[in-house]
Backbone bond lengths (Angstrom), bond angles and torsions (degrees), N, CA, C in turn:
res aa  C-N    CA-C-N  psi(-1)  N-CA   C-N-CA  omega(-1)  CA-C   N-CA-C  phi
1 M - - - 1.461 - - 1.525 111.65 -
2 D 1.350 116.19 -39.15 1.459 119.41 -179.67 1.520 111.35 -63.15
3 S 1.356 116.21 -40.83 1.460 119.62 -179.81 1.519 111.17 -65.86
4 I 1.349 116.69 -38.93 1.463 120.35 178.74 1.526 110.31 -65.22
5 S 1.337 115.99 -43.04 1.464 120.09 178.73 1.515 111.72 -63.30
6 C 1.341 116.48 -40.53 1.468 121.12 178.46 1.517 110.58 -63.83
7 D 1.339 116.50 -42.21 1.461 120.58 179.63 1.529 110.66 -64.36
8 N 1.344 116.48 -41.57 1.471 120.20 178.95 1.530 111.16 -64.59
9 N 1.334 116.95 -40.31 1.457 120.21 177.86 1.515 111.50 -63.61
10 R 1.342 115.99 -38.49 1.462 119.68 179.48 1.535 110.18 -65.92
11 K 1.342 116.70 -41.87 1.466 119.98 178.72 1.528 110.88 -63.85
12 L 1.362 116.38 -41.57 1.459 119.71 178.97 1.520 111.10 -64.55
13 S 1.352 116.28 -40.42 1.460 120.24 178.67 1.522 110.90 -63.14
14 C 1.338 116.14 -42.65 1.465 120.50 178.97 1.532 110.36 -64.63
15 F 1.354 116.50 -39.76 1.464 120.38 -179.92 1.527 110.64 -62.63
16 R 1.343 116.37 -40.79 1.458 119.93 179.99 1.517 112.03 -63.89
17 R 1.340 117.44 -28.88 1.460 120.27 178.47 1.521 111.48 -84.87
18 V 1.344 117.03 -36.74 1.458 120.30 -176.59 1.522 111.19 -71.54
19 T 1.350 118.18 -33.11 1.467 120.77 -177.93 1.526 112.33 -60.43
20 P 1.349 119.44 -51.95 1.472 117.22 176.35 1.523 112.62 -65.02
21 L 1.347 117.03 -28.95 1.459 118.76 176.57 1.527 110.27 -64.03
22 G 1.352 117.05 -40.61 1.460 119.89 177.90 1.512 111.50 -62.22
23 I 1.348 116.91 -41.24 1.465 120.95 177.25 1.529 110.21 -62.43
24 F 1.339 115.60 -41.45 1.462 120.03 178.41 1.528 111.52 -62.16
25 C 1.355 116.29 -41.45 1.466 120.08 179.41 1.531 111.32 -65.22
26 L 1.328 116.98 -38.42 1.463 120.16 176.84 1.528 111.08 -62.45
27 R 1.325 115.37 -38.61 1.465 118.61 177.41 1.528 110.85 -66.51
28 L 1.338 117.06 -36.30 1.460 120.22 177.10 1.524 110.81 -63.39
29 V 1.341 116.62 -38.57 1.463 119.94 178.48 1.521 110.10 -62.48
30 R 1.346 116.55 -40.82 1.460 119.42 178.68 1.528 112.09 -65.21
31 E 1.322 115.00 -35.53 1.467 119.93 -178.69 1.525 112.33 -91.61
32 R 1.334 117.27 19.48 1.463 120.88 -175.48 1.529 113.24 -55.89
33 P 1.338 121.05 -44.87 1.474 119.12 179.46 1.523 113.02 -58.35
34 R 1.349 116.17 -41.76 1.465 118.93 179.58 1.525 110.66 -67.33
35 L 1.345 117.09 -38.81 1.463 119.99 177.75 1.516 111.85 -63.09
36 L 1.328 116.19 -42.34 1.459 119.84 179.50 1.524 111.00 -62.63
37 R 1.329 116.68 -38.17 1.469 119.05 177.28 1.523 110.96 -64.51
38 M 1.336 116.33 -38.93 1.467 119.48 179.03 1.524 110.90 -66.04
39 L 1.346 117.26 -40.15 1.465 120.20 179.85 1.518 111.50 -66.88
40 R 1.334 116.46 -35.08 1.469 119.30 179.53 1.521 111.41 -66.92
41 M 1.322 117.36 -21.95 1.462 120.33 177.66 1.526 111.61 -71.93
42 L 1.347 117.41 -20.62 1.458 121.55 178.44 1.524 110.11 -80.43
43 S 1.321 116.35 152.83 1.461 120.10 176.75 1.526 109.79 -70.70
44 P 1.351 118.90 155.50 1.472 120.70 179.74 1.520 112.85 -56.91
45 G 1.350 117.71 -38.42 1.461 120.06 179.94 1.519 112.44 -62.42
46 V 1.341 116.90 -41.27 1.466 120.82 179.08 1.521 110.11 -67.32
47 R 1.332 117.41 -38.99 1.470 120.12 178.93 1.521 110.90 -63.78
48 F 1.327 117.29 -42.96 1.461 120.27 177.31 1.521 110.81 -62.80
49 M 1.327 117.16 -40.59 1.463 120.66 -178.99 1.523 110.59 -66.42
50 L 1.323 117.49 -42.75 1.462 120.82 177.83 1.522 111.28 -58.96
51 L 1.325 115.98 -45.44 1.451 119.90 179.03 1.521 111.05 -64.74
52 G 1.331 117.15 -42.18 1.461 121.40 -177.61 1.518 112.49 -63.94
53 V 1.338 117.61 -47.76 1.465 119.70 -177.27 1.534 110.89 -68.19
54 T 1.336 116.58 -32.26 1.469 119.18 178.26 1.527 110.83 -67.54
55 L 1.336 117.04 -44.93 1.463 120.13 178.17 1.526 110.83 -63.32
56 F 1.335 117.13 -41.45 1.466 121.05 179.83 1.528 110.55 -63.87
57 C 1.329 117.08 -39.00 1.463 120.34 -179.95 1.525 110.95 -68.34
58 L 1.334 117.88 -39.22 1.465 120.77 176.08 1.532 110.62 -62.78
59 G 1.344 116.30 -39.59 1.465 119.66 175.62 1.515 111.86 -63.51
60 S 1.334 116.87 -37.04 1.468 120.63 178.15 1.517 111.30 -64.65
61 L 1.336 116.90 -36.69 1.462 120.14 176.31 1.526 110.73 -61.61
62 L 1.331 117.30 -42.26 1.468 120.81 178.32 1.525 110.94 -65.37
63 V 1.346 117.63 -35.64 1.470 120.57 175.03 1.521 110.19 -60.42
64 K 1.322 116.49 -44.87 1.468 121.39 -179.58 1.529 110.80 -62.08
65 I 1.339 117.30 -43.08 1.466 120.74 -177.91 1.529 110.46 -71.68
66 A 1.329 117.02 -48.35 1.464 120.33 -179.04 1.519 111.43 -64.38
67 G 1.340 117.44 -30.64 1.456 121.48 -178.31 1.512 114.20 -71.29
68 Q 1.328 118.06 -6.25 1.461 119.48 175.28 1.525 111.64 -66.25
69 R 1.356 117.36 -23.12 1.473 120.20 177.94 1.521 112.17 -129.37
70 L 1.328 117.52 -35.00 1.457 121.12 -176.87 1.528 110.46 -89.54
71 P 1.346 118.40 142.34 1.472 120.64 176.67 1.522 111.06 -65.10
72 A 1.332 115.84 148.47 1.462 120.72 179.89 1.521 111.62 -61.07
73 S 1.339 117.21 -36.52 1.465 120.56 -179.24 1.526 111.16 -63.78
74 E 1.322 117.24 -35.20 1.460 121.05 179.01 1.534 110.83 -68.36
75 I 1.333 116.68 -41.32 1.465 120.91 177.28 1.520 110.01 -63.75
76 L 1.329 116.44 -42.33 1.461 121.20 -179.81 1.524 111.12 -64.63
77 F 1.331 117.05 -38.54 1.470 120.59 179.56 1.537 109.88 -60.44
78 C 1.317 116.89 -44.06 1.475 120.34 179.35 1.520 110.56 -63.54
79 R 1.339 117.26 -39.11 1.462 119.48 176.89 1.519 110.77 -63.20
80 G 1.347 116.46 -38.82 1.463 119.81 179.98 1.511 112.71 -66.29
81 V 1.334 117.27 -40.79 1.464 120.42 179.28 1.525 110.41 -61.92
82 I 1.333 116.64 -45.72 1.465 119.77 178.72 1.528 110.30 -67.00
83 G 1.338 117.04 -35.74 1.458 120.57 176.92 1.514 112.73 -62.46
84 L 1.335 117.07 -36.60 1.469 119.86 175.61 1.522 110.80 -60.09
85 G 1.332 116.17 -44.14 1.458 119.57 178.61 1.517 112.10 -61.57
86 V 1.347 116.53 -41.14 1.461 120.31 179.15 1.528 110.96 -63.76
87 C 1.348 116.52 -46.18 1.469 120.32 -178.90 1.521 111.93 -64.56
88 W 1.339 116.74 -41.04 1.460 119.20 179.14 1.514 111.34 -64.13
89 S 1.335 117.65 -37.08 1.465 119.49 177.76 1.517 111.00 -65.73
90 I 1.352 117.25 -37.83 1.469 120.39 176.96 1.517 110.35 -65.48
91 L 1.341 116.67 -42.09 1.463 120.37 178.70 1.523 111.79 -60.87
92 R 1.311 116.71 -41.00 1.465 120.22 179.82 1.522 111.21 -67.04
93 R 1.344 116.63 -38.59 1.459 119.74 -179.63 1.519 111.79 -69.18
94 T 1.347 116.20 -38.44 1.458 119.77 -177.51 1.513 112.87 -82.18
95 G 1.329 117.85 -12.54 1.457 121.18 177.70 1.508 114.27 74.53
96 V 1.321 118.18 23.44 1.463 121.73 178.04 1.521 107.99 -83.12
97 G 1.318 117.05 105.10 1.455 118.64 -177.79 1.510 113.77 -140.44
98 E 1.355 115.42 -4.10 1.459 117.16 -175.91 1.518 112.62 -73.77
99 S 1.341 118.07 -30.51 1.461 120.10 -179.86 1.523 108.75 -153.93
100 L 1.330 115.93 91.17 1.448 120.27 -177.37 1.527 112.13 -71.61
101 L 1.325 116.89 -13.68 1.465 119.94 179.57 1.517 112.37 -90.82
102 G 1.319 118.18 -11.54 1.450 121.27 179.62 1.521 113.04 79.07
103 N 1.319 115.63 -175.98 1.468 121.56 -177.41 1.525 112.28 -99.11
104 R 1.315 116.93 -50.29 1.477 120.71 -178.82 1.526 108.28 -93.57
105 R 1.325 115.55 75.52 1.465 120.28 -166.44 1.520 113.78 -69.01
106 W 1.324 118.14 -36.23 1.460 119.07 -179.84 1.525 110.59 -66.68
107 L 1.323 116.79 -40.48 1.459 119.47 178.01 1.530 110.89 -67.44
108 L 1.335 116.50 -34.74 1.458 120.69 175.78 1.533 111.05 -65.21
109 V 1.314 116.84 -37.81 1.465 120.57 177.20 1.526 109.93 -63.49
110 F 1.350 116.55 -44.08 1.461 119.23 178.02 1.524 111.06 -63.92
111 R 1.336 117.17 -37.75 1.464 119.79 177.41 1.535 110.64 -61.21
112 G 1.336 116.48 -43.94 1.458 119.94 178.16 1.516 111.99 -63.97
113 L 1.352 117.25 -41.31 1.461 121.73 -179.96 1.525 111.26 -65.70
114 F 1.338 116.97 -45.71 1.461 120.02 179.14 1.529 110.84 -63.63
115 G 1.344 116.78 -41.43 1.454 119.86 179.15 1.513 112.02 -63.07
116 F 1.329 116.49 -41.61 1.470 120.73 178.68 1.526 111.14 -64.34
117 L 1.335 117.14 -46.67 1.466 120.30 -178.20 1.531 111.62 -65.86
118 S 1.329 116.81 -36.76 1.466 118.96 179.00 1.522 110.61 -63.96
119 L 1.339 117.77 -40.89 1.461 120.59 177.29 1.527 111.24 -67.97
120 Y 1.326 116.56 -39.49 1.472 120.40 -179.60 1.531 110.15 -61.86
121 F 1.340 116.44 -48.28 1.461 119.94 179.72 1.528 111.08 -65.94
122 T 1.340 116.91 -38.72 1.458 120.65 -179.53 1.524 111.12 -63.72
123 F 1.332 117.49 -44.93 1.463 121.06 -179.97 1.529 110.84 -62.92
124 Q 1.337 116.56 -42.82 1.461 119.85 178.45 1.531 110.91 -62.49
125 A 1.345 116.43 -42.17 1.463 120.20 -179.33 1.524 111.37 -66.18
126 M 1.343 116.84 -37.91 1.471 120.08 179.05 1.520 111.76 -61.09
127 I 1.331 116.45 -34.18 1.463 120.11 -178.71 1.528 111.48 -76.56
128 L 1.339 117.50 -36.46 1.468 121.15 -175.66 1.524 113.41 -85.63
129 L 1.340 117.50 -27.22 1.460 121.08 -175.98 1.526 110.72 -112.31
130 P 1.324 117.94 161.92 1.467 119.49 168.41 1.528 109.78 -56.61
131 L 1.328 116.09 142.93 1.465 120.82 -172.96 1.526 112.11 -57.13
132 A 1.327 117.32 -45.31 1.462 120.37 -178.25 1.529 111.29 -64.19
133 D 1.335 118.17 -40.11 1.468 121.21 179.91 1.525 111.45 -64.24
134 S 1.336 116.92 -46.93 1.458 119.91 -178.07 1.522 111.32 -62.58
135 M 1.335 116.94 -43.41 1.464 119.67 -178.56 1.522 111.67 -69.81
136 T 1.333 117.61 -33.28 1.461 120.15 179.09 1.520 111.05 -67.36
137 I 1.326 117.51 -42.78 1.468 120.05 178.87 1.519 110.74 -62.26
138 V 1.329 117.34 -45.87 1.470 120.31 -179.86 1.522 110.78 -62.60
139 Q 1.341 117.36 -33.16 1.457 120.91 -177.79 1.525 113.18 -71.78
140 A 1.329 118.27 -2.20 1.461 120.91 175.14 1.527 112.25 -80.15
141 R 1.320 117.48 3.97 1.472 120.92 -173.34 1.533 115.53 -64.97
142 P 1.352 122.44 -23.50 1.469 118.80 -179.64 1.516 114.10 -55.28
143 V 1.335 118.45 -35.20 1.469 119.00 179.55 1.527 110.25 -69.49
144 I 1.337 118.04 -34.83 1.466 120.87 176.76 1.531 109.71 -69.59
145 I 1.329 117.06 -37.18 1.469 121.16 177.24 1.524 109.84 -60.73
146 A 1.329 116.74 -44.26 1.465 120.10 179.88 1.524 111.31 -60.82
147 L 1.340 116.95 -40.79 1.466 120.98 179.90 1.531 110.93 -67.15
148 L 1.341 117.41 -46.81 1.461 120.97 -179.14 1.524 111.37 -66.14
149 A 1.339 117.03 -38.13 1.460 120.42 179.22 1.527 110.85 -64.37
150 A 1.331 116.55 -35.07 1.462 119.71 177.59 1.523 111.24 -67.97
151 I 1.354 116.83 -35.53 1.469 120.50 -177.56 1.525 111.68 -78.22
152 F 1.343 117.26 -48.22 1.470 120.73 -170.68 1.532 113.93 -98.39
153 L 1.334 117.87 -28.73 1.469 120.00 -178.82 1.518 111.95 -106.03
154 H 1.339 116.27 0.36 1.469 122.67 178.25 1.524 112.21 58.07
155 E 1.341 115.96 35.83 1.455 119.73 174.00 1.530 109.15 -82.81
156 A 1.324 114.96 146.08 1.462 119.68 -176.84 1.524 110.40 -64.29
157 M 1.333 115.86 140.52 1.464 122.16 178.30 1.524 108.68 -125.37
158 S 1.327 115.75 108.53 1.458 121.11 -174.01 1.524 111.21 -86.71
159 G 1.326 115.67 170.62 1.456 120.54 174.60 1.515 111.62 -63.09
160 R 1.340 117.03 -31.14 1.458 121.41 177.21 1.526 110.59 -61.02
161 T 1.348 116.09 -40.61 1.461 120.44 179.26 1.528 110.83 -64.80
162 I 1.332 116.97 -40.34 1.466 120.77 179.87 1.535 110.31 -64.22
163 I 1.343 116.89 -42.35 1.467 120.19 177.32 1.525 110.50 -61.34
164 A 1.339 116.28 -44.65 1.464 120.80 179.97 1.522 111.12 -62.48
165 M 1.329 116.58 -34.74 1.462 120.76 179.93 1.527 110.46 -63.41
166 F 1.331 117.02 -44.50 1.468 119.79 179.60 1.531 111.35 -67.99
167 I 1.331 117.86 -35.17 1.463 120.87 177.84 1.523 110.10 -63.28
168 S 1.341 116.71 -46.86 1.463 120.60 -178.29 1.524 111.53 -67.09
169 L 1.323 117.08 -40.24 1.461 119.64 178.72 1.532 111.41 -66.14
170 A 1.339 117.10 -32.41 1.467 119.92 173.72 1.524 110.15 -63.54
171 G 1.345 116.50 -38.19 1.457 120.04 176.29 1.513 112.42 -62.84
172 V 1.336 116.69 -40.88 1.468 120.50 177.11 1.530 110.22 -62.63
173 A 1.338 116.99 -41.56 1.470 120.28 -179.74 1.528 111.29 -63.74
174 I 1.341 117.42 -37.14 1.464 120.52 179.55 1.522 110.66 -65.82
175 I 1.342 116.54 -40.31 1.465 119.71 179.72 1.531 110.76 -68.64
176 C 1.336 116.75 -43.73 1.475 120.49 -177.60 1.531 111.84 -70.41
177 R 1.345 117.10 -32.83 1.467 122.49 177.55 1.534 113.22 52.20
178 P 1.341 117.82 58.33 1.467 118.47 177.09 1.518 110.87 -62.28
179 S 1.341 115.94 142.16 1.462 120.80 -173.44 1.528 112.22 -64.99
180 F 1.355 117.85 -29.23 1.467 118.83 -177.99 1.531 111.15 -72.69
181 L 1.346 118.28 -14.03 1.455 121.50 176.82 1.526 112.45 -104.57
182 F 1.343 116.62 -34.62 1.451 120.70 -171.45 1.524 113.92 -111.14
183 G 1.309 117.43 4.97 1.456 120.39 174.61 1.513 113.34 59.52
184 M 1.350 117.10 -109.53 1.451 121.99 -173.85 1.522 113.39 -87.22
185 A 1.328 118.39 2.34 1.463 119.57 178.86 1.523 109.83 -62.02
186 D 1.324 115.60 148.19 1.463 120.91 -177.61 1.529 109.13 -77.23
187 P 1.327 118.81 104.44 1.468 120.09 -175.92 1.529 111.51 -79.03
188 L 1.336 114.75 161.06 1.462 120.13 174.75 1.526 109.57 -78.75
189 D 1.327 115.26 166.73 1.468 121.43 177.43 1.531 109.00 -57.35
190 P 1.335 119.23 119.46 1.476 120.70 -177.19 1.526 113.10 -57.62
191 A 1.345 117.33 -38.60 1.458 119.70 179.03 1.522 110.85 -64.66
192 G 1.324 117.20 -42.50 1.454 120.68 178.32 1.515 112.00 -64.43
193 V 1.339 116.36 -40.55 1.466 120.49 178.07 1.526 110.36 -62.67
194 A 1.347 117.04 -44.97 1.467 120.73 179.66 1.526 110.77 -60.36
195 L 1.332 117.26 -40.64 1.464 120.65 178.77 1.523 111.26 -67.09
196 A 1.337 118.01 -41.08 1.459 120.88 179.03 1.529 111.10 -64.92
197 L 1.344 116.94 -40.92 1.468 120.28 177.36 1.531 111.09 -65.46
198 A 1.348 116.14 -40.09 1.463 119.44 176.81 1.523 110.38 -63.22
199 A 1.338 116.99 -40.48 1.470 120.57 177.75 1.520 110.79 -62.53
200 M 1.332 116.85 -39.63 1.463 121.09 178.98 1.528 111.36 -60.55
201 V 1.338 116.20 -46.75 1.471 120.50 -176.85 1.532 110.86 -70.47
202 V 1.332 117.38 -46.69 1.462 120.30 -175.68 1.523 110.97 -69.25
203 S 1.333 117.80 -36.10 1.467 118.77 177.44 1.525 110.57 -66.73
204 A 1.342 117.06 -34.52 1.464 119.83 174.79 1.528 110.67 -63.87
205 M 1.339 117.15 -40.91 1.465 120.80 177.00 1.528 110.34 -62.69
206 S 1.328 117.10 -38.89 1.458 120.65 178.62 1.516 111.18 -63.31
207 I 1.336 116.99 -43.57 1.461 120.66 -178.19 1.528 110.57 -66.76
208 V 1.331 117.62 -37.24 1.470 120.35 178.44 1.532 110.68 -65.28
209 T 1.335 117.88 -40.10 1.469 119.58 176.84 1.532 110.93 -65.94
210 V 1.331 117.09 -34.88 1.471 119.77 176.47 1.522 110.16 -63.54
211 R 1.330 116.48 -41.43 1.470 120.22 177.70 1.521 110.92 -57.82
212 A 1.335 115.92 -43.33 1.467 119.69 -179.04 1.519 111.19 -69.57
213 L 1.333 117.84 -37.35 1.460 121.39 -174.72 1.528 113.35 -75.51
214 T 1.336 117.23 -30.76 1.461 119.20 -176.52 1.528 112.41 -66.24
215 R 1.325 116.77 -11.25 1.469 119.49 176.96 1.523 111.84 -74.42
216 T 1.350 116.87 -24.39 1.480 119.41 -174.66 1.522 113.21 -128.89
217 E 1.341 118.87 -16.36 1.461 120.73 -172.79 1.526 111.48 -113.54
218 H 1.329 115.42 152.36 1.457 120.82 173.73 1.534 108.98 -69.07
219 P 1.346 118.41 138.78 1.470 119.90 -178.28 1.527 113.80 -55.45
220 A 1.333 117.40 -35.15 1.466 119.72 179.89 1.522 111.76 -65.28
221 I 1.336 117.02 -34.99 1.466 120.82 177.37 1.524 109.94 -67.07
222 V 1.345 116.77 -41.16 1.454 120.73 178.96 1.527 110.62 -63.61
223 M 1.335 116.98 -39.25 1.466 121.35 -176.74 1.525 112.81 -66.83
224 I 1.324 117.17 -38.56 1.469 119.31 -167.69 1.528 112.82 -74.68
225 Y 1.337 117.81 -18.78 1.464 118.83 -178.95 1.524 112.49 -68.46
226 Q 1.341 117.75 -28.62 1.466 118.99 179.70 1.525 112.31 -67.83
227 P 1.355 120.39 -50.88 1.473 117.83 176.90 1.522 113.29 -64.84
228 Y 1.350 117.87 -30.39 1.464 119.53 173.10 1.525 110.03 -56.85
229 A 1.347 115.69 -52.54 1.467 120.18 -178.41 1.520 111.34 -63.57
230 T 1.340 116.95 -35.91 1.459 120.62 -179.54 1.521 111.51 -65.14
231 V 1.331 116.64 -47.74 1.467 120.87 -178.03 1.524 111.04 -66.49
232 L 1.332 117.27 -37.00 1.466 120.26 -178.82 1.533 112.49 -80.58
233 G 1.348 116.87 -35.06 1.460 119.84 -172.85 1.513 115.28 -88.99
234 T 1.328 117.36 -29.39 1.466 119.71 -176.21 1.527 113.29 -60.66
235 P 1.346 119.79 -45.58 1.472 118.21 179.28 1.522 113.16 -59.75
236 L 1.339 117.81 -28.80 1.464 120.31 179.75 1.523 112.07 -72.64
237 M 1.340 117.57 -25.10 1.461 121.27 -176.54 1.526 112.35 -102.24
238 A 1.329 116.76 -1.06 1.467 119.87 -177.39 1.521 110.23 -83.22
239 A 1.328 116.60 121.96 1.463 120.42 177.09 1.524 110.77 -77.24
240 T 1.329 116.49 -40.37 1.463 121.50 179.66 1.523 109.60 -140.88
241 W 1.331 115.28 157.16 1.454 121.74 174.42 1.521 107.62 -125.89
242 V 1.312 116.23 133.15 1.459 122.62 -177.26 1.524 108.18 -117.90
243 M 1.329 116.79 131.32 1.460 120.51 178.92 1.531 110.14 -69.90
244 P 1.338 118.32 120.39 1.470 120.07 178.49 1.531 110.90 -62.39
245 Q 1.324 114.47 152.09 1.458 120.31 -179.31 1.527 109.86 -129.61
246 G 1.320 116.30 138.94 1.456 122.13 171.96 1.517 113.57 51.62
247 W 1.363 115.04 -119.39 1.455 120.93 -175.67 1.526 113.03 -68.20
248 E 1.327 118.72 -13.33 1.471 120.11 178.14 1.523 111.28 -62.88
249 W 1.340 117.01 -33.74 1.470 119.34 175.29 1.525 110.56 -60.98
250 A 1.322 115.90 -43.73 1.472 119.87 179.25 1.526 111.07 -64.75
251 M 1.349 116.64 -37.54 1.459 119.15 178.99 1.528 111.70 -66.98
252 L 1.339 117.07 -39.17 1.464 119.88 177.19 1.521 110.85 -63.70
253 L 1.324 116.35 -42.41 1.459 119.99 176.70 1.527 110.36 -63.09
254 G 1.332 116.09 -41.14 1.454 119.80 179.13 1.522 112.34 -63.88
255 V 1.345 117.34 -40.15 1.462 120.43 177.19 1.523 110.49 -58.62
256 G 1.332 116.18 -48.17 1.462 119.89 -178.11 1.515 112.50 -63.85
257 L 1.322 117.03 -46.48 1.465 120.41 -176.81 1.527 111.45 -69.98
258 L 1.339 117.19 -46.89 1.461 120.20 -175.87 1.526 111.96 -67.11
259 M 1.335 117.95 -44.81 1.461 119.90 -174.84 1.522 111.52 -74.17
260 N 1.337 117.57 -36.09 1.467 118.92 176.56 1.519 111.15 -70.97
261 A 1.334 117.25 -38.49 1.465 119.88 175.85 1.525 110.33 -65.05
262 G 1.340 116.68 -39.96 1.450 119.96 177.30 1.517 112.11 -61.03
263 Q 1.334 116.20 -43.56 1.464 119.98 178.14 1.528 111.15 -62.63
264 Y 1.335 116.69 -38.67 1.464 120.93 179.93 1.530 110.72 -63.43
265 F 1.327 117.87 -47.83 1.465 120.29 -177.74 1.520 111.79 -70.27
266 M 1.340 118.30 -34.45 1.456 119.54 175.27 1.525 110.87 -64.89
267 T 1.342 116.68 -38.99 1.470 120.26 177.21 1.519 110.63 -62.25
268 R 1.337 117.22 -41.35 1.462 120.51 177.31 1.520 110.90 -63.52
269 G 1.323 116.22 -37.15 1.458 119.27 177.86 1.514 112.39 -63.88
270 Y 1.343 116.54 -45.00 1.459 120.45 179.32 1.530 111.98 -66.27
271 A 1.336 117.10 -24.98 1.466 120.17 177.26 1.524 111.64 -72.58
272 L 1.337 117.42 -20.41 1.463 121.23 -175.31 1.519 113.49 -105.60
273 E 1.329 117.66 -21.45 1.462 121.24 -175.81 1.528 110.47 -131.96
274 P 1.344 118.06 150.24 1.464 120.51 174.19 1.532 110.94 -60.28
275 A 1.325 116.05 143.32 1.467 120.53 -176.52 1.527 111.92 -59.92
276 G 1.337 117.50 -38.70 1.455 120.00 179.83 1.514 112.29 -62.01
277 R 1.319 117.15 -35.35 1.455 121.47 -179.00 1.524 111.76 -70.77
278 L 1.335 116.76 -28.27 1.460 120.68 -177.90 1.525 113.30 -92.38
279 S 1.335 117.75 -3.91 1.461 119.61 -175.77 1.530 111.26 -61.83
280 A 1.340 116.97 -39.38 1.464 119.55 179.54 1.518 111.31 -64.72
281 V 1.341 117.15 -36.26 1.462 120.63 179.69 1.525 110.09 -65.15
282 G 1.330 117.21 -39.83 1.456 121.06 -179.19 1.518 112.96 -60.70
283 Y 1.346 117.12 -29.22 1.453 119.79 -178.19 1.522 113.42 -76.68
284 I 1.320 117.48 -3.50 1.465 119.93 171.76 1.529 109.99 -61.76
285 Q 1.345 116.59 -24.10 1.465 120.64 176.54 1.526 111.85 -54.69
286 I 1.334 116.98 -38.12 1.460 120.43 -178.10 1.532 110.22 -64.66
287 V 1.339 116.16 -44.90 1.466 120.12 179.22 1.526 110.41 -66.23
288 E 1.335 116.60 -43.08 1.459 120.13 -179.90 1.528 110.94 -64.51
289 A 1.337 117.04 -40.76 1.464 120.14 179.35 1.525 110.49 -64.18
290 A 1.331 116.80 -40.29 1.468 120.00 178.03 1.527 110.49 -63.25
291 F 1.331 116.96 -42.17 1.459 120.65 -179.10 1.526 111.32 -66.43
292 L 1.329 117.28 -44.31 1.462 120.73 -179.77 1.523 111.28 -66.78
293 S 1.334 117.01 -36.43 1.469 120.13 177.49 1.524 110.73 -63.33
294 W 1.338 116.09 -42.68 1.463 119.99 179.37 1.531 111.07 -67.22
295 L 1.343 116.46 -38.78 1.459 120.55 -173.30 1.525 112.36 -75.46
296 F 1.351 117.00 -44.90 1.458 120.30 -171.19 1.528 114.13 -107.39
297 L 1.338 117.92 -22.80 1.457 120.27 -174.41 1.523 113.04 -113.25
298 D 1.337 116.58 -0.34 1.465 120.94 -179.63 1.528 110.56 54.45
299 D 1.333 115.74 44.85 1.461 121.87 -173.39 1.526 108.05 -136.94
300 A 1.320 116.81 83.35 1.465 120.98 -178.33 1.527 110.13 -81.13
301 P 1.344 118.87 133.58 1.468 121.40 177.58 1.523 111.27 -62.87
302 D 1.328 116.39 147.26 1.460 120.44 179.63 1.522 110.33 -95.19
303 I 1.328 115.28 -177.99 1.458 121.17 -176.07 1.525 111.93 -64.16
304 W 1.347 117.77 -29.82 1.459 121.21 178.34 1.527 110.74 -63.17
305 T 1.323 116.66 -42.69 1.466 120.80 -179.64 1.522 110.77 -63.45
306 W 1.342 116.47 -46.03 1.465 118.85 -178.78 1.529 111.25 -65.96
307 A 1.330 117.49 -38.96 1.467 120.42 179.48 1.529 110.73 -65.21
308 G 1.330 116.54 -45.03 1.467 119.50 178.00 1.513 112.32 -64.35
309 A 1.347 116.97 -40.82 1.466 120.67 178.46 1.518 110.80 -61.53
310 A 1.338 117.64 -39.32 1.467 120.92 179.76 1.530 110.86 -61.84
311 L 1.339 117.32 -42.11 1.461 120.56 179.31 1.529 111.30 -67.15
312 I 1.341 117.09 -42.22 1.469 120.56 -179.68 1.528 110.56 -64.08
313 I 1.326 116.50 -45.75 1.466 120.22 178.99 1.523 110.37 -63.65
314 G 1.335 115.91 -43.67 1.458 119.12 179.61 1.519 112.71 -61.80
315 G 1.336 116.79 -42.10 1.461 119.69 178.68 1.509 112.84 -63.34
316 T 1.332 117.07 -41.29 1.464 120.59 -179.68 1.522 111.15 -69.00
317 L 1.333 117.34 -41.89 1.468 119.87 178.76 1.528 110.56 -65.69
318 Y 1.329 116.94 -29.82 1.465 121.28 177.06 1.526 110.16 -62.82
319 I 1.358 115.93 -41.94 1.465 120.46 176.02 1.520 109.98 -67.72
320 G 1.346 116.66 -47.62 1.463 120.85 -176.16 1.509 112.57 -61.81
321 Q 1.350 117.71 -37.41 1.450 120.76 178.89 1.517 110.65 -65.84
322 H 1.334 116.65 -38.03 1.464 120.74 178.52 1.524 110.51 -64.37
323 K 1.347 116.97 -44.05 1.467 120.48 -179.95 1.526 110.23 -65.83
324 H 1.348 116.84 -36.00 1.458 120.26 -178.85 1.534 109.88 -65.66
325 H 1.353 117.44 -41.02 1.465 120.34 178.35 1.522 110.89 -65.69
326 E 1.352 116.33 -35.45 1.461 119.64 178.97 1.519 111.16 -65.60
327 E 1.369 116.62 -36.53 1.457 120.45 178.89 1.521 110.71 -68.16
């Protein structure tokens, strides 16, 4: 009886939040001409980035929901299969057929491996941690990218970048709330935190390899190595496989379509605008994840999450502003 009552209360709570959201959406439909005018004022790169991060965040919500019963590796495998289809369609459209393996093949293999591991760790962290917390920790990767780029790509690393790195890492520490620093504060799941931190570092390594590869390789060749590694590597890391039931099939399809479409539109955005200029747009994911968690998962972020997110965003914008002035 207690479980039934709890479930009914959760449904009622969700209904109370969804009802005003529906009214808000109806008002947006009425104001559609004004909204379209506002969107046209944005540059094409920013519009693509907004669309991409929103689709990716919706896919992350489906990962969180589907992960309540399905293993993360199984969800990731489905995303990889759909990603292969997306990459092959891009390859066919662009006419890249002379060398599907590329030129710098070992570096391409590492790019695929890093991309696969970053998604694997990210999916696991999304299931173990609140959605907003996991995405905020992973979004601290720009400071790691700056450090790795200085080491491996010999890009200049200023004192401003070092200051920003410590600011962002302080934000990560506030979100994680380790007991040896925060005493009685309610810490996050240590396993989930470790996975989110691993996702942050490995995704930064993946982005640095992409930077190096885009100098000699076609973008479609760089893209396809990640779903290759995902489809081949996920079965080796899967402890169990669970047969999806009913709406879980639709959620798996939604994860693959939404997250691959999000990646495609974000890539188009980065092709049109400098990365530093789009960094602020990318952080809309944190706000969207917090809103979706509150609306569908009854999991509102606390003051620690918002404080840590503010430091991470501030540190990244500090780097981006410096790069923008240099340009």
